Structure formats: structure tokens, C-alpha cells
C-alpha positions in Angstrom: 21.3 9.9 -13.7 21.7 12.7 -11.1 19.1 15.0 -12.7 16.1 12.6 -12.4 17.0 11.8 -8.8 17.2 15.5 -8.0 13.9 16.0 -9.8 12.4 13.1 -7.7 13.6 14.6 -4.5 12.3 18.0 -5.4 8.8 16.7 -5.6 8.8 15.0 -2.2 7.4 16.6 1.0 9.9 18.7 2.9 10.1 16.2 5.9 10.8 13.3 3.6 13.5 15.3 1.8 15.2 16.0 5.1 15.4 12.3 5.9 16.7 11.4 2.4 19.3 14.1 2.5 20.5 13.0 5.9 20.8 9.4 4.6 22.8 10.6 1.6 25.1 12.6 3.8 25.7 9.6 6.0 26.5 7.5 2.9 28.9 10.2 1.7 30.8 10.4 5.0 30.8 6.7 6.1 34.1 5.9 4.4 35.7 8.4 6.8 38.3 10.0 6.7 37.5 9.9 3.0 34.3 11.0 1.2 32.5 8.4 -0.9 32.3 10.7 -3.9 36.1 11.2 -3.8 37.0 7.6 -3.5 38.2 5.6 -6.5 35.8 3.3 -8.2 37.6 0.3 -6.7 37.4 1.8 -3.2 33.7 2.7 -3.6 32.8 -0.8 -4.8 34.8 -2.4 -1.9 33.0 -0.1 0.6 29.5 -1.0 -0.7 30.4 -4.7 -0.7 31.2 -4.4 3.1 27.9 -2.6 3.7 25.9 -5.2 1.9 27.4 -8.1 3.9 27.4 -6.2 7.2 25.6 -7.7 10.2 24.7 -4.1 11.1 21.2 -3.7 9.6 21.2 0.1 9.2 24.3 -0.2 6.9 22.4 -2.6 4.7 19.3 -0.3 4.8 21.4 2.7 3.8 22.9 0.8 0.8 19.4 -0.4 -0.2 18.2 3.3 -0.1 21.1 4.3 -2.3 20.3 1.6 -4.8 16.6 2.5 -4.8 17.3 6.2 -5.6 19.8 5.1 -8.2 17.3 2.9 -9.9 14.7 5.7 -10.0 17.1 7.7 -12.3 18.9 4.9 -14.0 16.0 2.7 -15.1 14.1 5.5 -16.8 16.8 5.9 -19.5 15.9 4.7 -23.0 19.3 3.1 -23.5 18.9 1.1 -20.2 15.5 -0.2 -21.3 16.9 -1.1 -24.6 19.7 -3.2 -23.0 17.3 -4.9 -20.6 14.7 -5.4 -23.4 12.0 -3.6 -21.4 9.0 -2.3 -23.4 5.9 -0.5 -22.1 2.7 -2.5 -22.7 0.0 -0.2 -21.3 -2.1 -0.1 -24.5 -5.6 -1.3 -25.3 -5.7 -4.4 -27.5 -6.8 -3.6 -31.0 -10.5 -3.3 -31.4 -11.2 -3.1 -27.7 -12.8 0.0 -26.2 -11.5 1.7 -23.1 -13.4 0.7 -19.9 -15.7 3.5 -19.0 -16.1 4.9 -15.5 -18.9 7.2 -14.2 -18.1 10.9 -13.5 -17.0 12.1 -10.1 -18.5 15.6 -10.4 -16.9 18.8 -9.2 -13.8 18.0 -7.2 -12.7 21.5 -6.2 -14.0 22.7 -2.8 -15.6 26.1 -2.9 -16.4 28.8 -0.3 -15.4 28.4 3.4 -16.9 25.0 3.8 -19.8 22.7 3.3 -22.5 20.8 5.2 -23.7 17.3 5.0 -25.3 14.4 6.8 -22.1 12.3 6.7 -18.5 13.5 6.2 -16.0 10.8 5.1 -12.3 11.4 5.4 -10.6 9.3 2.7 -11.6 7.9 -0.7 -9.9 4.5 -0.7 -11.4 1.1 -0.3 -13.3 1.8 3.0 -14.3 5.4 2.4 -15.6 4.9 -1.1 -17.6 1.8 -0.2 -19.1 3.5 2.8 -20.0 6.5 0.6 -21.9 4.4 -1.9 -23.9 2.7 0.9 -24.8 5.9 2.6 -25.6 7.9 -0.5 -27.9 5.1 -1.8 -29.6 5.2 1.6 -30.7 8.8 0.7 -28.1 10.6 2.9 -26.1 13.7 1.9 -22.6 12.4 1.8 -19.3 14.4 1.4 -16.1 12.5 0.7 -12.8 14.3 1.4 -9.4 13.4 -0.1 -6.1 15.1 0.6 -4.5 14.0 -2.6 -5.3 14.9 -6.2 -7.5 13.0 -8.7 -5.4 11.3 -11.3 -7.5 10.1 -14.3 -6.2 7.7 -16.9 -4.9 10.6 -19.1 -2.8 11.9 -16.1 -1.0 8.7 -15.0 2.7 9.2 -15.4 4.8 6.2 -16.6 7.8 7.6 -14.9 8.2 7.0 -11.1 10.0 10.3 -10.8 6.6 11.9 -11.3 4.3 9.0 -10.2 5.6 8.3 -6.7 5.3 11.9 -5.4 2.0 12.4 -7.2 0.1 9.3 -5.9 1.9 8.2 -2.7 2.1 9.6 0.8 5.7 10.8 1.4 6.5 10.0 -2.3 6.3 6.3 -1.5 9.0 6.6 1.2 6.9 6.0 4.3 9.0 3.9 6.6 8.4 2.2 9.9 11.6 2.3 12.1 12.7 -1.0 13.6 15.1 -3.9 13.1 14.8 -3.9 10.2 13.2 -0.7 9.0 10.3 -1.5 6.8 9.1 0.7 3.9 5.2 0.8 3.8 4.0 2.8 0.8 0.4 3.9 0.8 -1.7 5.8 -1.7 -2.5 9.5 -1.5 -4.9 10.2 -4.4 -8.6 10.0 -5.1 -9.3 6.2 -4.8 -6.5 5.8 -2.2 -4.2 2.8 -2.2 -6.7 0.9 -4.5 -5.3 3.1 -7.3 -1.7 1.8 -6.9 -2.2 -1.7 -5.5 -1.9 -4.9 -7.4 -5.7 -5.5 -7.6 -5.4 -8.8 -5.7 -8.7 -9.8 -4.1 -8.9 -12.4 -1.3 -11.7 -12.9 1.2 -10.4 -13.0 4.8 -9.9 -16.6 5.9 -12.8 -18.0 7.8 -10.5 -18.8 10.7 -9.6 -15.1 11.0 -13.2 -14.0 10.9 -14.1 -16.6 13.5 -11.4 -15.3 15.8 -12.8 -11.8 15.5 -16.2 -13.0 16.4 -15.1 -15.2 19.4 -12.1 -13.2 20.8 -13.1 -9.7 19.9 -16.9 -9.9 20.2 -17.5 -8.8 16.6 -20.4 -11.2 16.0 -21.1 -10.1 12.5 -17.6 -10.9 11.3 -18.7 -14.5 10.5 -21.7 -13.2 8.4 -19.8 -11.2 5.8 -20.3 -13.7 2.9 -23.0 -11.6 1.3 -21.0 -8.4 1.5 -18.0 -10.1 0.1 -20.1 -11.3 -2.8 -21.5 -7.8 -3.4 -18.0 -6.4 -3.4 -16.8 -9.0 -5.8 -19.6 -8.2 -8.2 -19.0 -4.4 -7.9 -15.3 -4.8 -8.6 -15.8 -7.5 -11.3 -13.5 -9.9 -9.4 -12.4 -12.9 -11.4 -9.5 -15.4 -11.2 -6.8 -15.0 -13.7 -6.6 -17.4 -16.7 -3.5 -19.6 -16.2 -2.7 -19.0 -19.9 -2.4 -15.2 -19.5 -0.7 -14.8 -16.1 2.7 -14.2 -17.7 5.9 -16.2 -17.4 6.7 -15.0 -13.9 3.4 -16.5 -12.7 3.8 -19.6 -14.8 7.2 -20.3 -13.3 5.8 -20.0 -9.7 2.9 -22.3 -10.8 5.2 -24.9 -12.3 7.5 -24.9 -9.3 4.7 -25.2 -6.8 3.0 -28.0 -8.8 6.3 -29.9 -9.0 6.5 -29.8 -5.2 2.8 -30.7 -4.8 2.1 -27.3 -3.1 -1.4 -26.0 -3.2 -2.2 -22.7 -4.9 -3.9 -21.1 -7.8 -4.3 -18.1 -10.1 -5.0 -15.0 -8.1 -8.5 -13.3 -8.4 -8.3 -9.7 -9.4 -10.5 -6.7 -10.0 -9.0 -6.1 -13.4 -10.9 -8.0 -16.1 -9.7 -5.7 -18.9 -6.0 -6.0 -17.8 -3.4 -6.0 -20.6 -0.7 -7.5 -18.4 1.7 -4.6 -18.3 2.8 -5.1 -14.6 2.6 -1.4 -14.0 0.0 -1.4 -11.2 2.1 0.6 -8.7 1.8 3.7 -11.0 -1.9 3.3 -11.5 -3.8 1.7 -14.4 -3.7 4.0 -17.4 -6.5 2.1 -19.0 -8.8 2.0 -15.9 -8.9 -1.7 -16.4 -8.4 -2.1 -12.7 -11.6 -1.3 -10.9 -10.1 0.8 -8.2 -12.3 2.9 -5.9 -12.3 5.9 -8.1 -13.8 4.0 -11.0 -16.1 1.7 -9.0 -17.6 2.7 -5.7 -17.0 6.5 -5.9 -18.9 6.9 -9.2 -21.7 4.8 -7.8 -21.8 7.1 -4.7 -21.7 10.3 -6.9 -24.6 8.9 -9.0 -26.6 8.6 -5.8 -25.9 12.2 -4.8 -22.6 12.1 -2.9 -19.9 14.8 -3.4 -16.2 14.2 -3.6 -13.7 17.0 -2.8 -10.0 16.5 -3.6 -7.1 18.5 -2.2 -8.6 18.9 1.3 -6.4 18.2 4.3 -8.4 17.4 7.4 -6.6 18.7 10.5 -9.0 17.6 13.3 -12.5 16.6 14.2 -14.7 19.4 15.2 -16.3 18.6 18.6 -19.3 20.3 20.1 -21.3 19.3 23.2 -19.2 16.1 23.5 -19.9 14.8 20.0 -18.4 15.0 16.5 -20.0 17.9 14.7 -17.7 18.2 11.6 -14.2 18.8 10.6 -11.6 21.5 10.6 -9.8 21.4 7.2 -7.5 23.2 4.8 -8.7 23.4 1.2 -7.0 24.7 -1.9 -4.4 21.9 -2.4 -4.0 20.4 -5.9 -7.1 18.6 -7.1 -5.7 17.2 -10.3 -2.5 15.6 -11.5 -1.6 18.6 -13.6 -2.0 21.0 -10.6 0.2 18.7 -8.4 2.9 18.3 -11.0 3.0 22.0 -11.7 4.0 22.7 -8.1 7.2 20.7 -8.6 7.4 19.8 -4.9 6.5 23.3 -3.6 3.8 23.4 -0.9 0.5 24.5 -2.3 -1.5 27.4 -0.8 -4.4 26.4 1.4 -7.2 28.2 3.2 -9.2 27.2 6.3 -12.3 25.2 5.3 -14.9 23.8 7.7 -17.3 20.9 7.3 -20.5 20.6 9.4 -21.8 17.0 9.6 -24.2 14.9 11.6 -21.8 12.0 11.5 -18.1 11.7 10.7 -16.4 8.6 9.3 -12.6 8.4 9.3 -11.4 6.3 6.4 -7.9 7.6 6.0 -6.3 4.1 6.5 -4.2 2.6 9.2 -1.9 5.6 9.3 -4.3 8.5 8.6 -7.1 7.4 11.0 -4.9 7.3 14.2 -3.1 10.4 13.0 -6.4 12.3 12.8 -7.8 10.9 16.1 -4.7 11.7 18.0 -4.7 15.3 16.6 -8.3 15.5 17.6 -7.6 14.7 21.2 -9.0 11.2 21.2 -7.5 9.3 24.1 -7.6 5.5 24.2 -4.7 3.2 25.3 -4.9 1.2 22.1 -5.1 4.1 19.6 -2.2 3.8 17.2 -1.0 0.5 18.6 -1.4 -3.1 17.2 -0.1 -2.0 13.8 0.1 -5.1 11.6 1.6 -4.9 8.1 2.1 -8.4 6.6 6.0 -8.0 6.4 7.1 -9.3 3.0 10.3 -10.4 1.5 11.1 -10.1 -2.3 12.7 -13.4 -3.4 14.1 -13.1 -6.9 15.8 -15.8 -8.9 17.8 -16.0 -12.1 16.7 -18.4 -14.9 18.5 -19.6 -18.0 15.5 -18.6 -20.1 13.7 -15.4 -20.9 11.1 -14.4 -18.2 10.3 -10.8 -19.1 8.2 -10.6 -16.0 6.9 -7.1 -17.0 4.9 -8.9 -19.7 2.4 -10.2 -17.3 0.2 -9.5 -14.4 2.0 -7.9 -11.4 0.6 -10.4 -8.9 -0.5 -13.6 -10.6 -0.3 -16.9 -8.7 -0.6 -17.7 -5.0 0.7 -20.6 -3.0 -1.2 -21.3 0.2 0.4 -24.6 1.1 2.0 -23.1 4.2 -0.8 -20.7 5.2 -1.3 -22.6 8.5 2.2 -21.6 9.4 1.6 -18.0 8.6 3.1 -17.9 5.1 1.4 -16.9 1.9 3.4 -16.8 -1.3 2.5 -14.6 -4.3 4.2 -14.5 -7.6 4.9 -10.8 -7.8 6.8 -8.9 -10.5 7.3 -5.2 -10.3 8.8 -2.8 -13.0 12.5 -2.3 -13.3 12.4 1.0 -11.3 10.7 -0.8 -8.3 12.4 -4.2 -8.4 16.0 -4.0 -9.5 17.3 -2.5 -6.2 16.5 -5.9 -4.5 19.1 -7.7 -6.7 22.2 -8.5 -4.8 25.7 -7.3 -5.4 27.4 -3.9 -6.0 29.4 -2.4 -8.8 29.9 -4.5 -11.9 28.3 -7.6 -10.3 25.1 -5.7 -9.6 24.9 -4.1 -13.0 25.4 -7.5 -14.7 22.3 -8.8 -12.8 20.3 -5.7 -13.6 21.2 -6.1 -17.3 19.7 -9.6 -17.2 16.5 -8.5 -15.5 14.7 -10.1 -18.3 15.7 -13.5 -16.8 14.6 -12.7 -13.3 11.4 -14.1 -11.7 10.2 -13.1 -8.2 8.0 -14.4 -5.5 6.7 -12.4 -2.5 6.7 -14.0 0.9 4.0 -12.6 3.1 3.8 -13.1 6.8 0.5 -13.4 8.7 2.0 -11.3 11.5 1.3 -11.3 15.2 4.2 -9.0 15.7 3.0 -5.4 15.8 4.0 -1.7 15.6 2.7 1.7 16.5 1.5 4.9 14.9 2.2 8.1 16.8 2.9 11.8 16.4 6.2 13.6 16.9 6.4 16.8 18.8 6.1 18.7 15.5 2.9 16.8 14.6 4.4 14.6 11.9 3.7 10.9 11.7 5.9 8.5 13.6 5.9 4.8 12.7 7.6 1.8 14.3 7.4 -1.9 14.0 9.0 -4.7 16.0 9.3 -8.1 14.3 9.7 -10.9 16.8 12.5 -13.4 16.6 9.9 -16.2 16.2 8.3 -14.5 13.2 11.7 -13.8 11.7 12.1 -17.6 11.8 8.7 -18.0 10.1 9.8 -15.6 7.3 13.0 -17.6 7.0 10.9 -20.7 6.5 8.8 -18.9 3.9 11.9 -17.6 2.0 13.2 -21.2 1.9 9.9 -22.4 0.5 10.0 -19.7 -2.2 13.6 -20.7 -3.0 12.4 -24.4 -3.4 9.7 -23.3 -5.8 12.2 -21.3 -7.9 14.7 -24.2 -8.0 11.9 -26.7 -8.9 11.0 -24.4 -11.8 14.6 -24.3 -13.1 16.3 -21.3 -11.4 20.1 -21.4 -11.2 20.4 -19.0 -8.3 18.0 -17.4 -5.8 18.3 -14.1 -4.0 16.9 -14.5 -0.4 17.5 -10.8 0.5 19.1 -11.4 3.9 22.2 -9.8 5.3 23.9 -13.2 5.9 23.2 -14.8 2.5 22.8 -12.8 -0.7 22.8 -15.6 -3.3 21.6 -19.2 -2.8 22.2 -22.2 -5.0 20.2 -25.4 -4.6 23.1 -27.1 -2.8 23.3 -24.2 -0.2 19.5 -24.3 0.6 19.9 -26.8 3.6 22.7 -24.6 5.0 20.4 -21.6 4.7 17.5 -23.4 6.5 19.8 -24.4 9.3 20.7 -20.8 10.1 18.9 -18.8 12.8 18.1 -15.6 11.2 17.2 -12.6 13.4 14.9 -9.8 12.4 17.8 -7.5 11.7 19.1 -10.0 9.1 16.0 -9.6 6.9 15.2 -7.0 4.2 11.5 -6.4 4.2 8.8 -4.2 2.8 5.0 -4.1 3.5 1.9 -3.0 1.8 -1.0 -3.9 4.2 -1.0 -1.7 7.3 -4.1 -2.3 9.5 -5.5 -2.6 13.0 -4.4 0.7 14.6 -8.0 1.6 15.7 -9.2 -1.9 16.0 -12.8 -2.8 17.0 -13.7 -5.0 19.9 -16.6 -5.4 22.2 -14.2 -5.1 25.1 -13.8 -1.4 25.9 -10.1 -1.6 27.0 -9.1 -3.5 23.9 -10.9 -1.7 21.1 -10.6 1.9 20.0 -13.9 1.3 18.2 -16.8 -0.9 19.1 -18.3 -3.6 16.8 -20.4 -0.9 15.1 -17.2 1.0 14.2 -18.0 3.8 16.6 -15.0 5.5 18.3 -15.1 5.1 22.0 -15.0 8.5 23.8 -16.7 10.6 21.1 -20.2 10.2 19.9 -20.9 10.6 16.2 -17.4 9.5 15.1 -16.9 6.2 13.2 -14.1 4.4 11.5 -14.4 2.5 8.2 -10.9 1.5 6.9 -8.1 -0.9 7.5 -7.4 0.5 11.0 -10.8 -1.1 12.1 -9.7 -4.7 11.5 -9.1 -6.4 14.9 -6.0 -8.3 13.7 -3.9 -9.2 10.7 -5.9 -10.9 7.9 -3.1 -13.0 6.6 -4.1 -12.1 3.0 -4.4 -8.9 0.9 -7.0 -7.0 3.0 -8.8 -4.9 0.4 -11.9 -7.0 0.2 -12.1 -7.3 3.9 -11.8 -3.6 4.3 -14.6 -3.1 1.9 -16.9 -5.7 3.5 -16.3 -4.3 7.1 -16.8 -0.7 5.9 -20.1 -1.6 4.2 -21.2 -3.1 7.5 -20.3 0.1 9.4 -22.0 2.3 6.9 -25.2 0.3 7.0 -25.2 0.8 10.8 -24.7 4.6 10.4 -27.5 4.8 7.8 -29.9 2.9 10.1 -29.0 5.1 13.0 -29.6 8.3 11.1 -32.8 6.9 9.6 -34.2 6.2 13.0 -32.9 9.1 14.9 -32.7 12.1 12.6 -35.7 14.1 11.4 -33.6 17.1 10.2 -34.2 18.5 6.7 -31.5 18.7 4.1 -28.8 21.2 5.1 -27.5 24.0 3.0 -24.4 22.6 1.3 -22.1 25.7 1.0 -21.4 27.7 4.1 -20.1 30.8 2.4 -19.3 31.8 -1.2 
């Protein structure tokens, strides 16, 4: 097991490796005066049991980190999969052709740079949608992506390779706080859309109304047409209740038994084969992520996409954005990235000249770039919302085999007015087993019966917030502070998820809190009577947003309602950082709709104010 873990660490960025090694050293020396590796099996098990039940959150976080690394190596072994009964299902049904995506053209940057009308940093939901709109308006568009392009022949099924290949920080991006919250985001052509669940919700009308009234974004309540266009482009359809898999069916049965409202989730994956492997990309391109939907459409209209380009800062001339200072030459394909085996690639200076610049690097990448570029606004990097989420698993006395189904399949919105959205969510063994309670033999017994585990994600519509900043060395710094009140809201949501599990026949539920690791139906009232604090919870998050939020009020919004960055003409934002507040639902469709609106405005501005001819595309050969 040590070899795959070592291989995984070797592929991570140096800064991430330093943090992981520090955590492992702490784990090794915490049983002081003894070392963990030299303790007896009984002593190690007793030590880990104390960590798991500790009221000191960092101890529990450290144990969870150790479990996570262990699962990366352990769960990939054939004998383990045989015991659990896990079988890979990423194969096309007999007689069905593979979905076809349009070409992306030449992805490797050449020369010393390029010129364009509009340069877009980021190729995810916002950047790809904006690129399609602008290219179809006749503009010369250049899309830059720091990560490689991974096509369906390059998707690894092994997280040892997949996480470092397609995620920032190898999937180990973490916001500090009580508790610390992992927030994995994509770093590949197509961005996080490549590795998300494909869940498609429109932002609730109440949220859009708030943006219009409170933030002065009048067009927020007129997005219906853009939502509809996005749904058509991504072929969004609700799941068939008959094909959602047993994990989704149990959530549906439990919710219906309680009279709780909900339904099958709408997804952008009509050709899905229900393999529950979305976090490692869709090896069939059944999920219409940005690299198989909006980006090919943009390229067909003349846009260019360049991979392996790291943007360092916005080039400013005469008080306006005039382009980008970049480094090119990083891996552009999965094969190139994997061949490096974690070593930093060689890069060269590369410059982009542009009439307009759009930052679409996401809620982390956009404030990171703007801060490095000297943009000064009191709200820049603040107001980070993430939809903190708790994984609530349960053991059933029947086969569930949750990997034989859609990753996110059924939602329960009965308690949405209280800030809670439940989604039946099942992740592969390598991503989900670490959340099971227990240590030693107790933990292993639960892992071996992973085929009888079902899980529900509890998502918080958060008003708590965090911050994105830069350390002295220029690296990203994330923090998030969950309020006591919203910790209570999450506790309420965890109890509702437990109720659904019990109503569907679960024998025990795993609430993932420091104070209670296993719940029975009889103990549920006792759990609800507790007053859980933020530090008692084990959380993760997947929806960072609002770090460069738009507002008509200058002191409140880094960007105005057109997406223009205050303080620097010619610079715009079209990604999750633009959203004024938490959406309360998976934000991909809202990111796309808002980015389309921003891109339409940029296209109109250039059409009315620019008479320049087409620029030469390559600065130097």
C-alpha cells in the first residue's frame, strides 16, 4: 500500500507535498514519547480511536487525512475490489456509439505569444460559455488553461494518477478553519465541469430576486432564456427513477415515506452508463462538460484554446488591461503531464495582447490573478461561499452497490427554506470509504461491507464566509469560518438525512461528527438535542463562489453588474467568483448563465466601440 501512496505524493505540487509530509510527521510523533510506526498494533489502534473521538478538531482532521491517503493506496488493489465486490462499469452499452465531440484544434502555444480581441483565462463553465458567445459574435477569442487536455482515451481510472492530473493541488486544496474544509477544484481543459457530478439546477428565483434587489443586478431575474439555452446546449434532462441506482432509490424511498419533497436530479449526461466515476472524468464523454460542449462550439466559430499556459498577471497599459503576462510550455496533454511524474515542467515567458481580458479561473483563480495584478478592492477575495457539505453514510441489510448508479441521483428540497438541500451522492471506494467511522478492525469491517453502504450529501446554503488571499511567497491562502448558527443548521440537515436513511431501512447511520460517530434510530433524538459546534463537524465543499462578487454598489462589489472589474478598464470576470452570494444549489448552470450575460455585454461593447482590424495572431516564431 505504501508504494501507490508514495506515487501519489510524488505527483503532487511541491507546496502540497510539504503540507502532507508535515501532517504525516505529526501523525508519526503524536504518540510521544513513542513513534506511531513503532507502536504495537493494539497501541496504534487505541491511539487512533482517541483521535477519532477527540473534541480537538485538528486531531480528527489529521486522522481523516491519514485514512484518505490510506484509501488511495488500499482501494486500488484487485484483491480489495474483489472482497468488496467492486467492478468498473465505464463501458458503452452494446450497440451504442460513443458520443462525439467537436475538435479543439491546436492546443500547444507557439512563439512568444499571441494577439486577440478577447483573452479568457480559464476553460471551465464560465470561460467556455463566454468563449462561445464571443466567437460567434465574430470576435477573435483566445482561451487559456493552465492544466492539460484529458480526452476520453487519457482518463485514468486510478486516483493515484487522476487526482494530480485533473485537480488543483492534486485535489487537496483545503480552507483552514474550525473545521478545515477540503475544496477540490478542477485543473484541466474544461475546468471543474470535467470532474463534477453533472448536476444541473437553476438558481432559485428567491436568490436571483435578492441579487436584483439587494445587489442591483437587475438582469438577474431575466435569466430564464439563458438557462434554457444552457440546458439545450448541455442536453440537460432529469434522471429516470428506474435507472438512478440503488443509492438514489433508497433516498427516494426514505424521503417519500416521510412525505418529503424531492425528485430525480437533472444532469448533463444523457448517455451516462451509471458508473459513479464522475470525479475522475467521464471516459465516454457522456457528460457534456465544457470541453465537449461549449469549447468545441467556440472553436468551430474561430476561437483558439491553449493548454499548459499559466497566467501570472494582467498586463496594464495606460490604465487599462492590455493583455496577459504568462508562462507557456507546461503539459498540454495527459500523457505529457503523467510523464513528468510530479516534476515541475519547463516553461517560458509568453505574452498575450488583447483588447479585452476576461478572468474565468474560478473563485480561487480569479482573486488570485487579480491580487497578483495589483487590483485593490476591499472585497476582493472576501465573501467566499462554498456550500459546506456533510457525507452521511448508512449501513443497510441489503446490497446497495452504490457504484452501480449515477453519482448524484436524487434530491430532497423539503427543507430548502431552512438552508438545507439533500442529494443522494455516492462516490467510488477511493473517495468515500475514508468517511466511514472506526479504526483498525472495526473500520476495515465497515469498508469490506461498502457494498451495503448508501450515502446522502447534506448541503448548506451558507451565509458564513471565508477568504482567498496570497501568502508572502505568492501561494494561495484559503480560510473559511462556519458560524455557530449554521453549524446548527447542518446538524438539522444531518438529522434529516439520518431520518431518510432509517425510513429506507438502514440499521446504522454515520453522521460524521466528532461527538457521535454511529447513530441508531433510538439515538436520533439524543443527537438532535445536542448543540454541535463548527469544530464538531467533518465537512467538505465543492462549490466555491462570490470572491469577486458583482454589485451596483461600488464598495460592495469587486465587479459591476456588467462583470467589469472596478479600478481597471478592459478587465471582466465570468466565473463563480462573480456571483453575489451563495446559490444554495449546485451553481454550474448559474455560472454559465451569468457568464453568457457578461460575454454578451463585452461583445456589444467591442462591436460599438472598436473599428480595429484583425490582429496578427502570433507575436514571434
